[in-house]
C-alpha positions as CSV (number, residue, x, y, z in Angstrom):
1,M,-45.6,7.9,49.4
2,E,-43.3,5.6,47.5
3,P,-44.6,3.9,44.3
4,N,-44.9,0.2,44.3
5,W,-42.4,-0.7,41.5
6,T,-43.3,-4.4,41.5
7,L,-46.9,-3.7,40.7
8,I,-46.0,-1.1,38.1
9,T,-43.6,-3.5,36.4
10,I,-46.2,-6.3,36.3
11,V,-48.8,-3.9,34.8
12,I,-46.3,-2.7,32.2
13,I,-45.3,-6.3,31.3
14,A,-49.0,-7.2,31.0
15,I,-49.7,-4.3,28.7
16,V,-46.7,-5.1,26.5
17,L,-47.8,-8.7,26.2
18,L,-51.3,-7.7,25.4
19,I,-50.1,-5.4,22.6
20,V,-47.8,-8.1,21.2
21,F,-50.7,-10.6,21.3
22,L,-53.1,-8.3,19.5
23,I,-50.5,-7.5,16.8
24,W,-49.8,-11.2,16.3
25,R,-53.5,-12.0,16.2
26,N,-54.2,-9.2,13.7
27,Q,-51.5,-10.5,11.3
28,K,-52.9,-14.0,11.5
29,D,-56.5,-12.8,10.8
30,K,-55.2,-10.6,8.0
31,K,-53.6,-13.7,6.3
32,E,-56.8,-15.7,6.7
33,L,-58.9,-12.9,5.3
34,T,-56.6,-12.4,2.4
35,K,-56.7,-16.1,1.6
36,K,-60.5,-16.2,1.9
37,L,-60.9,-13.2,-0.4
38,I,-58.6,-14.6,-3.0
39,E,-60.5,-17.9,-3.0
40,E,-63.8,-16.2,-3.3
41,D,-62.5,-14.0,-6.1
42,E,-61.2,-17.0,-8.0
43,L,-64.7,-18.6,-7.7
44,S,-66.4,-15.5,-9.1
45,I,-64.2,-15.2,-12.1
46,P,-65.8,-17.0,-15.0
47,K,-63.7,-19.5,-16.8
48,E,-62.6,-18.8,-20.4
49,H,-64.7,-21.7,-21.8
50,D,-67.8,-20.4,-20.0
51,T,-67.6,-17.1,-21.8
52,E,-67.1,-18.4,-25.3
53,V,-70.1,-18.0,-27.6
54,D,-71.0,-20.9,-29.9
55,A,-70.2,-19.8,-33.5
56,A,-73.0,-22.1,-34.9
57,D,-75.8,-19.9,-33.5
């Protein structure tokens, strides 16, 4: 029985394309998550004037 090289080639190309897509998508999601975490971190850090204690008290 001879292997069907056309079918094997199509399957291999599909697998490679899936892997490339998943890597690309992961990098995109990583950038978005990093940006979101940085923005949230900046919001949670108190400003310098918020932490100052009034000397008159």
